C-alpha positions as CSV (number, residue, x, y, z in Angstrom):
1,X,-10.9,78.2,39.7
2,X,-10.9,77.0,36.4
3,X,-8.3,74.0,35.5
4,X,-8.4,72.8,31.7
5,X,-7.6,69.1,31.3
6,X,-6.6,67.1,28.4
7,X,-7.7,63.6,29.4
8,X,-7.8,60.2,27.6
9,X,-11.0,59.2,26.1
10,X,-11.3,55.9,28.3
11,X,-10.9,58.2,31.4
12,X,-13.3,60.3,29.9
13,X,-16.1,57.9,29.6
14,X,-15.1,56.2,33.0
15,X,-15.5,59.7,34.8
16,X,-18.9,60.2,33.1
17,X,-20.0,56.7,33.8
18,X,-19.0,57.0,37.5
19,X,-21.1,61.1,37.7
20,X,-24.2,59.3,36.2
21,X,-24.0,56.8,38.4
22,X,-24.0,59.2,41.3
23,X,-26.3,61.3,39.4
24,X,-23.5,63.9,40.2
25,X,-22.5,66.5,37.4
26,X,-18.9,65.3,35.7
27,X,-17.1,68.5,36.7
28,X,-18.2,68.0,40.3
29,X,-17.3,64.7,40.6
30,X,-13.8,65.4,39.0
31,X,-13.4,68.3,41.5
32,X,-14.3,65.4,44.6
33,X,-11.1,63.5,43.3
34,X,-9.5,66.2,42.9
35,X,-9.6,67.6,46.4
36,X,-9.2,63.9,47.3
37,X,-6.0,63.4,46.0
38,X,-4.5,66.5,47.7
39,X,-4.8,65.4,51.3
40,X,-5.1,68.7,52.9
41,X,-4.6,68.6,56.8
42,X,-8.0,68.2,58.7
43,X,-9.4,71.4,59.9
44,X,-9.2,71.7,64.0
45,X,-12.1,70.6,65.7
46,X,-14.2,73.9,66.3
47,X,-15.2,74.4,70.0
48,X,-19.2,74.4,70.5
49,X,-21.1,77.6,70.8
50,X,-21.2,79.3,74.1
51,X,-24.3,80.8,73.6
52,X,-27.4,80.8,71.2
53,X,-26.0,84.4,69.5
54,X,-22.8,82.1,68.9
55,X,-24.5,79.5,67.4
56,X,-26.3,81.7,64.7
57,X,-24.1,83.8,64.1
58,X,-23.4,83.1,60.5
59,X,-26.9,83.3,59.9
60,X,-26.5,87.1,60.9
61,X,-27.9,89.7,58.7
62,X,-29.3,87.1,56.1
63,X,-32.9,88.4,56.6
64,X,-34.2,91.7,57.5
65,X,-36.4,92.1,60.9
66,X,-39.7,92.7,58.3
67,X,-39.1,89.2,56.7
68,X,-38.6,87.4,60.1
69,X,-41.6,89.3,61.5
70,X,-43.6,87.5,58.0
71,X,-41.8,84.1,58.7
72,X,-42.3,84.0,62.3
73,X,-45.8,85.7,62.7
74,X,-48.7,84.2,65.0
75,X,-51.7,82.9,63.4
76,X,-54.5,85.9,63.6
77,X,-57.3,83.2,64.3
78,X,-58.4,82.8,67.7
79,X,-58.7,78.8,67.4
80,X,-61.2,76.5,68.4
81,X,-63.3,77.6,71.3
82,X,-62.7,76.4,74.6
83,X,-65.5,75.5,77.4
84,X,-64.2,76.5,81.0
85,X,-67.3,76.0,82.6
């Protein structure tokens, strides 16, 4: 959502000073202040995942099988020789 606000110059300069001190954009600081002022009720705590499939459900489908194979393929080198004698 985009909101246009008319604010006093001294408020604008203080907002810019705070944003610079935090290393953030003025818009991000203003949005955070507005979100804090709204006082939304806290979300109900999520129950822990029952298994690995449920835990990783939010990321399912982000990568193709081929992309996963490339990321997690085995190193083809044989490594150091092992003397078993």
